[in-house]
N, C-alpha and C positions, 0 to 999 in steps of 0.2 A: 503494500499500499504506500502510494506515494505522499508527501507532505500536505499536499493541496486536499488530496481526499480525507485525510486525518482531521484537516481544520474543519472542513464542511461537516463531517459527521460530529464533531465536538459542537459546533454551533447549533446544528440541528437538536442536539441532545439537550443542550442549555435551553432552546425554545420551547422544547415538549416540556421540561422540568418548570419552567416559568408559568406555562399555560395551565399546568396541573396544579401550581401553586395558587393561581387566579381563581380556578374553579373551586378549589378546596375551600378557599376563604370565602368565596360567595355562597358556598353552600352552609357553611359553619354560621354565616350571618343570618341565614334564613331568608324567606321572601321579603319583597319590600312592602312596607307597610303603608296603606293608603293614608292620605291626609283628608279628614273629612270638611267638607265645606260647608259652612254654616252662615246663611244670611241672617241678621238680626234687625227687626223693624221695631225702633223704640218708638213711643209716643211724644213725650215732651221732656226736654232738659229745664224747663222753668219750673216744674212741680216737683219738691224736693224728694217726696216720697218715690217717684219715678226714678230720680237720679240714683236713689239708694237701692232699688231694684236692679238698675243696670249694673251697678259696681257689685252687687251680689253675683249676677249672671257672670260678669266677666272675671271675677275672682275664682268662681267655680271652674270656668273654662281654662284657668290656668293651672288650677290643681288638678284637673283632669290630665291635662299635658304633661305635667310633672310626673305623675303616675304611669302615663302611657309610655313616657321615655323608658322607665325603669322596667316595664313590662313588655316592651315592643308591640304596644297596641296602637290603634288609630289616633292620631293627634287631631286636634280641632283647628281649624283656621276660620275666625270670625271676620265677616263683612257686615259693619254697622250702618244703619240708615236712621235718621231722625225726622220725624213727621213735621213736629211743631204744633202749637195750640189753634184752636178755632177752627172754622171751616176750611181756611187755607190749609192747615194741618192735615184735615181729613182727605181732602182732594190729592194733597201731596203723597201722603201714605198709599193711596189706591195706585198711583203712578208708580211708586216705589216697589209695591209687592208685584206689580206686572212686570217690572224691570228685573227684580228678584227670579221669578218664574222664567224669565228669558235666559237668566245665567245659568240655571239648571244646577242649584247646589244639592248637596245631599240631603239637607232639611232646612226648613225655614221656621225661626221663631219669630213671634210677633206680639207686641202689645197693642191691640186695636184702638184706634182713634172712636172707632164708631161701630156699633153691633152690626148694621146691615151694610154699610158702604164697602166693605171688603169681601163681600159675597162673591162677587164676579171674579176678582184675583184668586180667591181661594179656590173655586170651581176649576180655574185655570191651573192652579197647582195640582189639584186631583187629576186632571186630564193628563198633565205631565207626568204624573207618578211621583210628585215631590211630597212628602209628607210635611204637616205643618203643626206646630205646637204654638197654641196661644197661651198668653199669660195675662193675669190681671182681668181682661175684658173677653167676652165670648164673640164669636162669629155667627150671625144667624144666616145660614145658606151656605151650602158646600159642607165638606166632612174634615172635621179636625181629627189629626192621629192622637192628639192629647189636649187637655185645657187644664191649667194650674192657676188658681186663683186664692186669693185670702178667702175666708168664710166671711162673705159680705153680709149674709143674712144674719149671722151671729152678731157681727159688728152693730148693726141697726137694732137687734134685740137685745143687746146688752145696754145700749142707750135708752131704750125704752123701759126695759127693767128697771134701770136705775131711776129714770124720772118718775116711774109709778111708784117706786119706794120713797122718793123725796117728797112728793106731794099728797097731802091727805085724800082718802078714797072718795071723799065726798065734794072734792072740788072739780069742777070743770077747768081742765088744763087749757090755757089759750096759748095756741101753739102756732109758731111759723115754721114752714119747711123750706129749707133751700136746697134745690134738688138739681139733679142733672139726668134727664131722661133718655139720653143717647147711648148710654153703654150698660151693660148688664149689672156690672158691680154696683153702680150707684144706685139703679132701680132696686136692687136686692137689698141694699142698706135702708132705703125708706121702707120696704115692705117690712122688713124685720122690725124696724121702730113701730110701726102701726100695729102689728101683730103683738107684740110685747104689751103695748098699752090695753088692747083688747084683752088678751089672755089675763092681764092682772086687774080687768074692770076698773081702769083708769079712765073717769069721763074726759073728753077732750073735744076741742072744737079748732079746727084750722082756719086759723085768720086769713092767712095768704100764703102763697107759694112764690118763691124767686129762683131764678136759675143762675148758679155760679159754680164754678170748678177750678178755676184759677185766679191769681191775685186782681187782675183788672175787673173781671165780672163780680168778685166778691166785693171790691170797693163800691161798684155801682150798686150792688144789692144793698150793701149796708148803709149807703146814703139813702137809698129810695125808702128802706125800711123806716129810718128816721122820720122821714117825710110823712110816711102813710101812719105812723103810730108814735106821734110825738109826746102822749101823754105818760107819765111815769105810771106803771101798773096795768098798762094796756096790754102787755105781752108777758106772759109767764116764762116762757121757755122758746128757745131756738134751737131747732136740730139741723144741722149742716151735714150733707153726704161727705164731705172731705174737708181737710184742713186747707187745701189749695185755694178755694175760695173763703172758707169759714174764718181763716185768720184775720183777713181784713174786715170781715163783718164784726168780729169781736173788737177790733181796732176802733171802728166806728162808734159801737155801741159804747165803749169804754170811755172814749173822748168825750162823748155826750152826757155821760154821768148815768148811764142806765144800768146800774150796777144790780139792780133787783132781778134782772133777766138771767136765768140758768141756761146755759149754751151746752149742750151735748153735740159733739163732733166725731170724726173718725179719720183716722190716718196716723196719729201719733207723731206728728211734726214737733221737733224739739220746742219750737216756739209756743206750741199749744201746751207742751208739757210746762214750761216756764209759767205759763198762765195759770194752770192748775196749781202750781207751786206757790204761786203769788196769790191765789184766790181771785183770780181776775176773770170773773163771768163764766169761764169755762170749768164745768163740774166734772164732766166726763169725757173722756176721748178713747174710742176704740181703737187701739194702735195696731196697724199692720206691722208684721215682721218682713219688711221689705226686702232686707237683703237674703234671708232664707227663702222668700218668694222667687226672687230671680235665680237663686241657687238651684233651687228645686226644677225650674223650667229648664235650665241647662242640663241638669242631671237626667231629666226624662227625654230630652231630646237626643242626647248622647247615648241613652240606652236604646232608643228606637232605631237611630242611625247605624248601631251596631247589631241590629237584629234581634234585640231583647222585646219581649212583651211588658206592656205596661197598662196600668189601668187608665181608663179614658179621661177620668176627671179626679184631680186632687185638691184638696181643700188644706189651706196652711190657716192655723187658728189665729184670732186677733186678741190683744190683751186689753182689758179695761183699765185705763188709767185713771185713779182718782186721787184725792189727798191721801186716801189711806192706802193705796197700792203702789204708790210711787217708788217705794224702796224696793219692790220686787221687779220693777221694770227694766230691762238691761238695754233698752234703746232698739232703734229700728234693724240694726246689724245682727241682733240676737246674741247668745242662743236663746231659744224658747225655754222658759223657765218651767219647773214643774207645778204640779197642781196647788191651788190655794183655796181657802174658804173665802167667799165673797164676803165684804163687809157691810152688806146691805141685804135686806130680806128677799129671798129668792126661792122659787120652788126648786130649781136645782142649785145646791147651795155652794158647789166647788166648780171652780174653773178648771178646764182639762187643757192642757196644751200639747195636742198631738196632730202631726200631720196625718190626714187619714184620705182614704178614696171617698167620693162623694156616693151617696145611697142612689 
């Protein structure tokens, strides 16, 4: 064998060995793990509770990715959209969801701005085979893969239960409702309040309803309320479906010296908690666990995207903040505390803090 032939054979052997090493390394690393594309449609970044929900969702996504890296499981890549407030936000979110469907992500998570408005893009997602998880609000029309929300009926019911315990049974409660009939969560809150007053046989008369769900509409409602009911004692209680609008109503009433009015609200905004602590009109605020709510939506979406089965509807409990329960409340971020005895008369004497499938 001449020298040239020996060199060619040696080089060929080296190439074969290098290829074998590459194939062995690839085999030991296992198959390439897919990155799951998740489009997330947020409602508002002006309502603090919704900002906290986003934070909880994105922190959970980061935790899932850390765990996935350790276990060689699918990671998450989030693409966020923000709709904004009011009718413009509703229209923007419709367009955003159609855009998300065109992108064909593995799953869509959405906090709807309106129950009915997203029916058409939801049906488009259904036709494209893209599962959709809604959180906080429902979508009427089309099929959701899962729905995660605070127990909004419980929130309204706790407020109504508290009001019934606060006022004498013989008194007709002069009540103002601050509502928002465009999304399921706020409708359920109002229904829970009214059902509790009826269940506890508390006489009441609704003096007037106002619509408010964010700061500007809350300020307008508060100003109009004072014009409509200027006399001290003309209103016993105001129920607001959320703190987004309710805080500015409390501000208007407090500035006008209407300290006789009992305010019951929902959300658990830190400013509302401060009002309870200072005994400034707000007597009860049924607080959402906003961080855990967003995290739960992300957990469920990841489970669905990785082929697991989940219950179609999950309820995250709400916490009744009063001056007596303040020391038990951990804040929007959680964690959800253990059960405790309600410090007012109630047919169900204990509050239970468990995430549960809806019946």
